[in-house]
ZAMARGU-4260 file (C-alpha; in steps of 0.2 Angstrom, whole numbers, plus 5000, padded with zeros to 4 digits):
<rodrens>
0) 4877/4861/4941 | 4885/4844/4943 | 4900/4847/4932 | 4902/4864/4941 | 4902/4854/4958
5) 4915/4841/4952 | 4927/4854/4944 | 4924/4863/4961 | 4929/4849/4971 | 4945/4845/4962
10) 4949/4862/4963 | 4947/4862/4982 | 4958/4846/4983 | 4970/4854/4975 | 4971/4870/4985
15) 4970/4859/5000 | 4984/4849/4997 | 4995/4862/4989 | 4989/4878/4997 | 4987/4872/5015
20) 5002/4859/5017 | 5015/4867/5007 | 5011/4886/5009 | 5004/4883/5027 | 5007/4865/5033
25) 4989/4868/5041 | 4979/4853/5047 | 4960/4854/5044 | 4950/4840/5048 | 4943/4834/5030
30) 4928/4826/5036 | 4920/4842/5039 | 4926/4850/5025 | 4920/4837/5013 | 4904/4834/5021
35) 4890/4836/5009 | 4877/4845/5020 | 4888/4858/5028 | 4905/4859/5020 | 4910/4867/5005
40) 4896/4860/4994 | 4885/4873/5002 | 4897/4887/4996 | 4892/4884/4978 | 4880/4900/4972
45) 4866/4899/4960 | 4871/4911/4945 | 4853/4919/4948 | 4855/4923/4966 | 4851/4940/4971
50) 4853/4946/4989 | 4833/4954/4997 | 4831/4972/4994 | 4824/4975/5010 | 4834/4970/5026
55) 4823/4963/5039 | 4836/4960/5054 | 4834/4963/5072 | 4842/4979/5078 | 4836/4990/5065
60) 4825/5003/5073 | 4818/5007/5053 | 4814/5002/5036 | 4830/4999/5027 | 4830/4997/5008
65) 4845/4990/4998 | 4845/4993/4979 | 4857/4980/4970 | 4863/4984/4953 | 4868/4972/4941
70) 4886/4971/4949 | 4880/4968/4966 | 4884/4986/4970 | 4873/4989/4985 | 4864/5007/4986
75) 4859/5008/5004 | 4846/5020/5009 | 4842/5022/5029 | 4831/5034/5039 | 4846/5037/5052
80) 4863/5035/5055 | 4861/5020/5065 | 4853/5009/5054 | 4864/5014/5039 | 4880/5009/5048
85) 4872/4993/5054 | 4866/4988/5036 | 4883/4992/5029 | 4893/4980/5043 | 4878/4967/5038
90) 4880/4967/5020 | 4899/4969/5021 | 4899/4955/5033 | 4888/4945/5019 | 4899/4947/5006
95) 4917/4947/5014 | 4916/4941/5031 | 4931/4930/5031 | 4943/4945/5022 | 4937/4955/5036
100) 4942/4942/5050 | 4959/4935/5044 | 4966/4952/5040 | 4962/4960/5058 | 4968/4944/5065
105) 4985/4947/5053 | 4986/4963/5062 | 4984/4958/5080 | 4995/4943/5078 | 4982/4929/5080
110) 4987/4918/5065 | 4995/4905/5075 | 4976/4901/5083 | 4972/4896/5064 | 4988/4888/5056
115) 4999/4883/5071 | 5016/4887/5076 | 5021/4890/5058 | 5015/4909/5059 | 5021/4911/5077
120) 5035/4921/5070 | 5024/4932/5060 | 5013/4935/5075 | 5027/4940/5086 | 5032/4952/5074
125) 5014/4960/5073 | 5013/4960/5093 | 5030/4968/5096 | 5027/4981/5082 | 5015/4985/5094
130) 4998/4985/5081 | 4987/4978/5094 | 4994/4990/5108 | 4989/5004/5096 | 4972/4998/5091
135) 4969/4998/5109 | 4976/5017/5110 | 4964/5021/5095 | 4949/5013/5103 | 4952/5025/5118
140) 4955/5040/5106 | 4937/5034/5099 | 4928/5034/5115 | 4931/5050/5117 | 4920/5054/5103
145) 4903/5049/5104 | 4898/5050/5084 | 4913/5039/5081 | 4909/5027/5094 | 4890/5027/5088
150) 4896/5023/5070 | 4907/5010/5074 | 4894/5002/5086 | 4883/5003/5073 | 4893/4995/5061
155) 4899/4980/5074 | 4881/4975/5078 | 4878/4974/5060 | 4893/4961/5056 | 4887/4953/5071
160) 4869/4951/5065 | 4876/4942/5050 | 4888/4931/5061 | 4874/4924/5072 | 4862/4919/5060
165) 4875/4908/5051 | 4876/4890/5054 | 4893/4881/5051 | 4886/4874/5033 | 4886/4894/5027
170) 4903/4898/5033 | 4912/4905/5019 | 4924/4892/5010 | 4941/4898/5021 | 4933/4894/5038
175) 4930/4875/5030 | 4948/4874/5023 | 4955/4879/5038 | 4943/4873/5051 | 4939/4888/5063
180) 4925/4898/5065 | 4920/4917/5063 | 4920/4927/5079 | 4911/4944/5084 | 4917/4960/5076
185) 4919/4975/5088 | 4926/4992/5086 | 4945/4987/5090 | 4943/4976/5074 | 4940/4990/5066
190) 4954/5000/5074 | 4967/4983/5070 | 4961/4986/5052 | 4967/5004/5052 | 4984/4999/5061
195) 4985/4986/5047 | 4985/4998/5033 | 4996/5010/5042 | 5009/4997/5043 | 5007/4992/5025
200) 5009/5011/5019 | 5022/5016/5031 | 5035/5001/5035 | 5047/5005/5022 | 5058/5014/5032
205) 5076/5012/5031 | 5085/5016/5046 | 5095/5002/5048 | 5099/4999/5029 | 5104/5018/5030
210) 5115/5016/5046 | 5124/5000/5042 | 5128/5008/5024 | 5135/5023/5031 | 5146/5013/5042
215) 5151/5002/5026 | 5154/5016/5013 | 5160/5030/5023 | 5152/5047/5023 | 5159/5053/5006
220) 5152/5037/4997 | 5137/5036/5006 | 5133/5054/5002 | 5136/5049/4983 | 5126/5035/4982
225) 5112/5038/4996 | 5107/5057/4995 | 5093/5063/5005 | 5085/5073/4993 | 5084/5071/4974
230) 5081/5087/4961 | 5075/5079/4947 | 5057/5074/4954 | 5043/5087/4950 | 5037/5090/4969
235) 5018/5090/4973 | 5019/5107/4978 | 5024/5116/4964 | 5041/5122/4964 | 5043/5141/4970
240) 5027/5141/4981 | 5028/5153/4996 | 5026/5146/5014 | 5015/5162/5022 | 5018/5153/5039
245) 5032/5156/5053 | 5041/5138/5057 | 5042/5131/5074 | 5060/5129/5078 | 5071/5114/5078
250) 5074/5109/5097 | 5092/5102/5094 | 5107/5104/5082 | 5114/5087/5088 | 5123/5076/5075
255) 5109/5065/5068 | 5123/5051/5068 | 5123/5041/5084 | 5136/5029/5081 | 5156/5030/5085
260) 5168/5026/5072 | 5175/5012/5081 | 5158/5005/5084 | 5157/4994/5068 | 5144/4981/5070
265) 5132/4979/5056 | 5114/4974/5063 | 5101/4968/5049 | 5084/4976/5049 | 5072/4969/5060
270) 5059/4961/5049 | 5053/4960/5032 | 5047/4977/5024 | 5029/4980/5015 | 5030/4980/4997
275) 5042/4993/4992 | 5031/5000/4976 | 5014/5001/4987 | 5011/5018/4980 | 4997/5027/4971
280) 4992/5040/4957 | 4979/5054/4960 | 4976/5072/4952 | 4963/5084/4948 | 4962/5096/4933
285) 4954/5111/4936 | 4937/5116/4925 | 4949/5130/4917 | 4957/5116/4909 | 4943/5104/4903
290) 4930/5102/4889 | 4915/5102/4901 | 4922/5117/4912 | 4919/5106/4928 | 4935/5098/4936
295) 4939/5080/4935 | 4947/5072/4949 | 4958/5054/4947 | 4964/5042/4959 | 4970/5025/4957
300) 4979/5017/4973 | 4993/5005/4970 | 4993/4989/4982 | 4992/4971/4983 | 4983/4963/4969
305) 4971/4951/4979 | 4956/4940/4979 | 4944/4945/4988 | 4949/4963/4983 | 4956/4975/4995
310) 4940/4987/4991 | 4923/4987/4992 | 4910/4997/4982 | 4895/5005/4990 | 4883/5019/4992
315) 4876/5027/5008 | 4862/5037/5011 | 4853/5044/5026 | 4846/5062/5031 | 4862/5073/5027
320) 4872/5061/5019 | 4874/5053/5000 | 4890/5046/4997 | 4897/5033/4984 | 4913/5025/4982
325) 4926/5011/4991 | 4928/5005/5008 | 4940/4994/5016 | 4930/4978/5022 | 4929/4982/5039
330) 4928/5000/5040 | 4913/5009/5039 | 4909/5024/5029 | 4918/5027/5011 | 4937/5029/5010
335) 4937/5035/4992 | 4924/5043/4984 | 4913/5057/4982 | 4894/5064/4986 | 4883/5078/4977
340) 4897/5091/4981 | 4913/5086/4982 | 4924/5071/4977 | 4941/5065/4984 | 4955/5052/4982
345) 4971/5048/4991 | 4989/5042/4988 | 5004/5037/5000 | 5013/5052/5006 | 5029/5039/5011
350) 5036/5051/5024 | 5046/5043/5036 | 5035/5042/5052 | 5044/5027/5060 | 5061/5029/5069
355) 5072/5017/5078 | 5081/5021/5094 | 5095/5010/5102 | 5092/5009/5120 | 5106/5007/5133
360) 5106/4998/5149 | 5089/4989/5147 | 5084/4978/5163 | 5068/4970/5168 | 5066/4971/5187
365) 5049/4966/5198 | 5043/4978/5211 | 5029/4978/5223 | 5016/4990/5222 | 5000/4991/5235
370) 5004/4973/5238 | 5004/4968/5220 | 5020/4960/5210 | 5024/4972/5194 | 5035/4970/5181
375) 5044/4986/5176 | 5059/4990/5163 | 5074/5001/5168 | 5082/5012/5154 | 5097/5021/5153
380) 5092/5040/5148 | 5101/5056/5152 | 5113/5049/5164 | 5098/5042/5174 | 5088/5025/5177
385) 5069/5028/5169 | 5056/5016/5172 | 5045/5009/5158 | 5030/4995/5156 | 5031/4977/5154
390) 5016/4971/5145 | 5014/4951/5144 | 5001/4943/5133 | 4997/4924/5127 | 4997/4919/5109
395) 4987/4904/5106 | 4994/4890/5095 | 4985/4878/5088 | 4990/4860/5090 | 5004/4867/5103
400) 5006/4876/5118 | 5004/4894/5121 | 5019/4905/5116 | 5020/4923/5125 | 5026/4939/5120
405) 5034/4951/5130 | 5032/4969/5124 | 5043/4982/5134 | 5036/4999/5131 | 5050/5013/5134
410) 5047/5033/5132 | 5048/5031/5114 | 5037/5017/5113 | 5038/4998/5110 | 5057/4989/5111
415) 5050/4981/5095 | 5067/4973/5090 | 5081/4962/5099 | 5098/4957/5092 | 5112/4946/5099
420) 5128/4948/5094 | 5137/4932/5096 | 5153/4939/5091 | 5153/4952/5107 | 5141/4941/5117
425) 5130/4957/5117 | 5111/4961/5115 | 5106/4976/5107 | 5088/4982/5110 | 5079/4996/5099
430) 5064/5004/5104 | 5052/5010/5090 | 5043/5028/5088 | 5029/5028/5076 | 5015/5040/5073
435) 5003/5025/5070 | 5006/5022/5091 | 4999/5039/5094 | 4979/5040/5098 | 4970/5045/5082
440) 4954/5044/5076 | 4956/5044/5056 | 4938/5036/5056 | 4931/5054/5058 | 4940/5059/5044
445) 4929/5048/5033 | 4916/5052/5042 | 4916/5071/5040 | 4923/5069/5020 | 4907/5058/5016
450) 4896/5073/5023 | 4908/5088/5016 | 4899/5102/5005 | 4914/5114/5002 | 4933/5117/5005
455) 4932/5121/5022 | 4923/5105/5027 | 4937/5096/5016 | 4950/5105/5025 | 4941/5102/5044
460) 4939/5082/5039 | 4958/5081/5038 | 4964/5086/5053 | 4959/5070/5062 | 4971/5060/5050
465) 4987/5056/5060 | 4994/5039/5052 | 4998/5035/5038 | 5002/5052/5030 | 4991/5053/5014
470) 4992/5065/4999 | 4972/5070/4998 | 4967/5077/4984 | 4949/5086/4980 | 4937/5093/4969
475) 4919/5102/4971 | 4906/5107/4961 | 4910/5125/4962 | 4926/5121/4955 | 4940/5121/4968
480) 4952/5109/4967 | 4966/5105/4981 | 4979/5093/4988 | 4985/5091/5005 | 4999/5080/5013
485) 4990/5074/5029 | 4997/5066/5043 | 5004/5071/5060 | 5022/5077/5058 | 5035/5083/5070
490) 5049/5096/5070 | 5065/5087/5066 | 5083/5094/5063 | 5093/5089/5048 | 5094/5069/5044
495) 5086/5066/5060 | 5075/5049/5059 | 5087/5043/5042 | 5098/5034/5055 | 5095/5023/5070
500) 5096/5035/5085 | 5103/5035/5103 | 5088/5031/5114 | 5098/5038/5130 | 5098/5056/5123
505) 5084/5068/5125 | 5090/5077/5111 | 5084/5064/5099 | 5066/5066/5105 | 5054/5073/5090
510) 5051/5090/5093 | 5034/5100/5094 | 5019/5094/5082 | 5019/5103/5066 | 5000/5113/5064
515) 4991/5103/5051 | 4989/5121/5042 | 5009/5119/5040 | 5008/5103/5030 | 5010/5103/5012
520) 4996/5110/5003 | 4989/5120/4988 | 4973/5127/4984 | 4967/5132/4964 | 4987/5132/4958
525) 4989/5142/4943 | 4995/5129/4932 | 4976/5122/4934 | 4979/5105/4941 | 4986/5096/4956
530) 4994/5079/4956 | 5004/5065/4967 | 5012/5049/4964 | 5021/5047/4980 | 5035/5059/4976
535) 5044/5072/4987 | 5031/5083/4993 | 5040/5100/4991 | 5055/5109/4985 | 5072/5113/4996
540) 5062/5129/5003 | 5050/5120/5013 | 5056/5125/5030 | 5054/5109/5040 | 5065/5094/5037
545) 5057/5078/5032 | 5065/5061/5024 | 5055/5047/5016 | 5055/5033/5001 | 5050/5043/4987
550) 5044/5040/4969 | 5053/5049/4955 | 5047/5043/4938 | 5027/5042/4937 | 5024/5060/4945
555) 5035/5067/4929 | 5025/5059/4917 | 5008/5064/4925 | 5013/5080/4926 | 5023/5081/4909
560) 5006/5074/4902 | 4994/5086/4911 | 5003/5101/4907 | 5002/5098/4887 | 4984/5095/4885
565) 4969/5106/4885 | 4950/5104/4883 | 4952/5089/4894 | 4940/5075/4894 | 4937/5059/4904
570) 4944/5051/4890 | 4959/5059/4890 | 4959/5055/4910 | 4956/5036/4908 | 4970/5036/4894
575) 4983/5044/4907 | 4978/5031/4922 | 4981/5018/4908 | 4998/5026/4902 | 5014/5013/4900
580) 5026/5026/4895 | 5041/5022/4904 | 5051/5040/4911 | 5065/5028/4916 | 5068/5020/4900
585) 5069/5037/4893 | 5081/5042/4906 | 5092/5028/4904 | 5092/5018/4889 | 5099/5032/4877
590) 5115/5033/4886 | 5117/5015/4887 | 5113/5012/4870 | 5125/5027/4866 | 5138/5020/4876
595) 5139/5004/4867 | 5139/5013/4851 | 5154/5021/4854 | 5164/5006/4856 | 5156/5001/4838
600) 5162/5017/4828 | 5179/5011/4835 | 5178/4994/4825 | 5173/4983/4840 | 5159/4975/4831
605) 5160/4962/4845 | 5141/4967/4852 | 5132/4963/4836 | 5131/4944/4836 | 5116/4937/4829
610) 5108/4937/4847 | 5115/4955/4853 | 5109/4963/4835 | 5092/4956/4838 | 5090/4965/4855
615) 5099/4981/4851 | 5088/4981/4835 | 5071/4981/4846 | 5077/4994/4858 | 5085/5006/4845
620) 5067/5008/4837 | 5056/5006/4855 | 5046/5021/4860 | 5047/5018/4880 | 5029/5010/4881
625) 5027/4995/4891 | 5014/4989/4880 | 5006/4971/4882 | 5014/4965/4865 | 5030/4973/4864
630) 5045/4964/4866 | 5057/4978/4869 | 5052/4981/4887 | 5058/4963/4891 | 5074/4965/4884
635) 5076/4983/4892 | 5071/4977/4911 | 5083/4961/4907 | 5097/4972/4903 | 5095/4987/4915
640) 5092/4974/4930 | 5108/4964/4924 | 5118/4980/4923 | 5111/4986/4940 | 5117/4970/4947
645) 5134/4971/4941 | 5137/4988/4944 | 5133/4986/4962 | 5142/4967/4966 | 5153/4977/4978
650) 5139/4979/4991 | 5132/4961/4985 | 5142/4952/5004 | 5132/4965/5014 | 5114/4961/5006
655) 5108/4956/5021 | 5111/4974/5030 | 5108/4986/5016 | 5098/4992/5001 | 5107/4995/4984
660) 5106/5014/4979 | 5089/5018/4971 | 5085/5018/4952 | 5088/5037/4948 | 5102/5037/4958
665) 5109/5024/4949 | 5105/5033/4933 | 5114/5049/4940 | 5128/5040/4946 | 5132/5029/4928
670) 5130/5048/4919 | 5142/5057/4930 | 5155/5044/4937 | 5161/5036/4923 | 5179/5033/4932
675) 5172/5026/4948 | 5179/5010/4957 | 5160/5004/4957 | 5160/5003/4938 | 5168/4987/4939
680) 5163/4968/4939 | 5171/4960/4952 | 5169/4942/4948 | 5184/4946/4936 | 5201/4950/4938
685) 5204/4966/4926 | 5196/4983/4929 | 5181/4985/4917 | 5173/5001/4911 | 5155/5005/4909
690) 5156/4999/4891 | 5163/4983/4897 | 5148/4981/4910 | 5135/4985/4898 | 5142/4970/4887
695) 5142/4958/4901 | 5124/4964/4905 | 5119/4961/4886 | 5127/4943/4886 | 5114/4938/4899
700) 5100/4945/4891 | 5106/4935/4875 | 5106/4920/4887 | 5090/4922/4894 | 5082/4926/4877
705) 5090/4909/4872 | 5082/4899/4886 | 5066/4906/4881 | 5071/4899/4863 | 5067/4918/4857
710) 5049/4914/4857 | 5042/4931/4853 | 5025/4925/4863 | 5035/4920/4877 | 5044/4936/4877
715) 5032/4949/4873 | 5030/4960/4889 | 5014/4953/4897 | 5018/4936/4894 | 5035/4939/4902
720) 5029/4949/4915 | 5016/4936/4921 | 5004/4948/4930 | 4994/4938/4944 | 4979/4942/4956
725) 4981/4929/4970 | 4970/4923/4985 | 4974/4930/5002 | 4979/4911/5006 | 4987/4909/4991
730) 4975/4897/4985 | 4980/4895/4967 | 4964/4887/4962 | 4954/4904/4968 | 4968/4915/4959
735) 4968/4923/4943 | 4985/4921/4932 | 4993/4926/4917 | 4984/4942/4915 | 4989/4950/4900
740) 4992/4969/4903 | 5005/4982/4900 | 5012/4993/4914 | 5026/4989/4925 | 5032/4997/4942
745) 5038/5017/4940 | 5025/5019/4926 | 5008/5028/4928 | 4999/5011/4925 | 5011/5002/4939
750) 5004/4985/4935 | 5019/4972/4940 | 5017/4956/4943 | 5005/4957/4958 | 5004/4974/4963
755) 4995/4987/4953 | 4980/4998/4952 | 4968/4993/4965 | 4954/5004/4961 | 4954/5017/4946
760) 4941/5031/4949 | 4938/5047/4939 | 4925/5059/4944 | 4918/5077/4937 | 4910/5084/4950
765) 4896/5098/4945 | 4879/5100/4937 | 4882/5085/4928 | 4890/5072/4939 | 4901/5060/4929
770) 4909/5045/4939 | 4918/5031/4931 | 4927/5016/4941 | 4934/4999/4942 | 4944/4988/4953
775) 4952/4970/4949 | 4941/4958/4958 | 4921/4957/4962 | 4909/4963/4975 | 4907/4944/4982
780) 4922/4935/4992 | 4915/4918/4989 | 4927/4909/4975 | 4910/4898/4970 | 4901/4914/4966
785) 4901/4922/4947 | 4904/4940/4957 | 4921/4933/4965 | 4931/4942/4950 | 4919/4948/4937
790) 4927/4964/4936 | 4944/4957/4932 | 4944/4957/4913 | 4935/4973/4913 | 4950/4981/4922
795) 4962/4973/4913 | 4957/4980/4897 | 4957/4998/4904 | 4937/4999/4903 | 4927/5008/4917
800) 4910/5006/4923 | 4899/5021/4924 | 4895/5023/4943 | 4876/5025/4947 | 4875/5037/4960
805) 4857/5037/4965 | 4848/5051/4972 | 4833/5042/4981 | 4828/5023/4983 | 4815/5026/4971
810) 4824/5028/4956 | 4820/5016/4941 | 4831/5001/4946 | 4828/4994/4927 | 4840/5007/4922
815) 4856/5001/4928 | 4870/5012/4923 | 4882/5001/4928 | 4879/4991/4912 | 4888/5006/4904
820) 4906/5004/4900 | 4919/5017/4894 | 4936/5012/4887 | 4949/5024/4884 | 4951/5026/4865
</rodrens>
């Protein structure tokens, strides 16, 4: 124990110096932190520690029993709903309090309170985007439903019961590092958490980037490089599906591009985007395709790989409820999971539900109403001045004076971005219309799914879900399977929302709400499976227009494998979740190699120096698998990325303003436009062709391999990629680095550098329910606990825990099913 404390002390010191000073420039008080009676020493956990099985807390109305398995997964048994959610709040807070607190402060734009003015820009962004405003609107929506409020209040009371019995010495270590204290929980904080996730999953809109690209390239090149739809993707709803409803009419046929040709100013996108590869896989195979005759549901959400993990695993049992799965710390209930009758999972729908409007003649005025002075905002709309609202709130800044945020609320939503052009001495204001700002009650979706018994219950539960759009897969013990892309969508004309729109025109408002039963969905399809991997939801026959940032590779691999299997087993599904095959490499590498070999046939052997020969030899025999010990994936990544950069170097001067074309469109362009002016390297005076670009790019790969001294260990894919799981504060001693694991973005096993499968779950509902799962973390948020990261190795090696779904609290707790592991063979 003394050795552990000494090492722990050293690690904390390094974390403090490098993590806080260099990353956050915070100024914690060292005296409090190293105090042996109250500081970090108190966070070292006894390896034999285990929480009590019975909760005895003021606020419970009846007995609550909690059975912990050997992985510290709580199985909570209560005699009523209030006590169940009270206990869940208490336990999640005991395990993950700091994480809950920090993430909701981040959503609310309150990080400056903790680390000072270095976080002020971030806080201003959160407030201007309207996350706190939207969360307050959600709480108003919650208050209209007694069940929701009872659930949230009970959960909050449980969290606060835990907080109230803490002494400063008991605070999680991050509070001591940053020198602040926890504050009480509330339904508003749970709402903030939902808005935080909505921003993460819908924030990758491209309105500014596409508008700028249109201005730079003109219509012909823009349509070539940034097509609205691609035909190669295998849509979520199988092509040819009939839409048996009468669609609502579009309200306008106006031009979706609002700028006149002479208005050539380029405006950078307002804020840093969430990670573009936030996505997920899910699928369900029907019992008619499985060996057992029961359906199998699979889900693996792809999110940031963080410690503490984004998920918390638990079971909830009360009269009328017995459900198991994972939840987001701070949200009551189960978000992804199963009960005795059904199972469900989610992936990101990636439809664009976040549109920007250029506002005209924005002016702020002070008027008197009933003797009180009130700020109002005037906009030019349909040739008239209309009024909005001005919200002024205070941002507390640690170690400095308070700052103030001015949120202007227009008829579209908050004016979330203003850009000043110094060349024209003109300010441009942009309002944001976003479904996350709409009143909604996503909590009720999970409340009802947790209790669902059949297909109708599943369909009814989804109607509460507004934002972000999600693909909900479903399977039940009767053998039904289904998928629904759920969210609140609106009627739009063609290309509406792809570009910045004119906020002075009524015709640019969204149309009517699309009914939930007209969202893309299918039940028990003929092919025997449903699946989604963030691809386009439908083919072109779907009667409503939509756009988004859709994935183009994983979906094809999943559907191809599922269509090729019969007598499918759990083991088959584990293999598929951990599949490392690259469809992108299959699409483009043979073409790249053939383009080089054509030159070789004509006698130009210059590509085959020793370095190039070694690289090409590896690539020619490669099977497109991004396996841990393969070198070929490293060479392919280097070569394709170098080619991509060289190909689109004409766009480099505009990189602040636009995105370069997507990977699939780049592949199509290379294959079909060999004479294009883009196929040239602008750094040289001569006009290159494709083969020359490939040669230049290959030379860069040789240079990189030379820097690595051609060391095969360093060049092996997992070592080159260097997957890591980082503490939320980026504290190196609390993180896991250099994890040897295959996969990559665009692959079913979408494990990249610091994003990937955040929870793998496989469930087969039926007479014999089977369930397996794992996430890359641990139940406890305390880095001093053995339970902090204990699942990481199981996750890394593609193993799964058998999930212990208890029928009652009296089951023999000596039989710990969670100790059983399965690995795809």
